[in-house]
C-alpha positions in Angstrom: -11.3 -12.1 -7.2 -13.3 -9.0 -6.7 -11.8 -5.6 -7.5 -12.1 -2.3 -5.7 -11.4 1.2 -7.1 -10.2 4.0 -5.0 -9.8 7.6 -5.8 -7.4 10.1 -3.8 -9.4 13.1 -2.7 -7.0 14.7 -0.1 -3.3 15.8 -0.3 -0.5 14.1 1.5 0.9 17.3 2.3 1.5 17.8 6.1 0.5 14.1 6.8 2.6 11.7 8.6 5.1 9.5 6.8 3.2 6.2 7.3 0.0 7.7 5.8 2.2 8.8 2.7 3.6 5.4 2.5 0.1 3.8 2.7 -0.9 6.1 -0.3 2.0 4.9 -2.4 1.1 1.3 -1.4 -2.3 1.9 -2.8 -0.9 3.2 -6.0 -1.9 6.7 -5.3 0.4 9.8 -5.2 -1.6 12.6 -6.8 -4.9 14.2 -6.1 -7.7 12.7 -8.3 -5.6 9.6 -9.3 -7.5 6.4 -9.1 -6.3 2.9 -8.5 -8.0 -0.6 -9.0 -7.0 -3.3 -6.5 -7.9 -6.6 -5.3 -10.6 -6.5 -2.6 -9.0 -8.3 0.3 -8.6 -7.6 4.1 -5.0 -5.9 3.7 -6.2 -3.5 1.1 -9.3 -2.7 3.2 -7.0 -2.0 6.2 -4.9 0.4 4.1 -8.0 2.2 2.8 -9.3 2.5 6.5 -5.9 4.0 7.5 -6.3 6.8 5.1 -10.0 6.9 4.8 -9.9 10.8 5.2 -7.7 11.0 2.1 -9.4 8.4 -0.3 -12.9 7.5 -1.5 -14.1 4.1 -2.8 -15.5 4.5 -6.2 -16.6 0.9 -6.9 -16.7 -2.4 -5.0 
């Protein structure tokens, strides 16, 4: 299946708990960290929820 790589660009400080949990679900917890995930609708939805904190590097 296709892969997508995301990088965390924003800090979770002063963000709501559900946004912090979404970052953890994506495998991100520190500024600049990257994670490679399967490209499926659930991952795309998680990225959309925290789009102001992450950027798509590949895919």
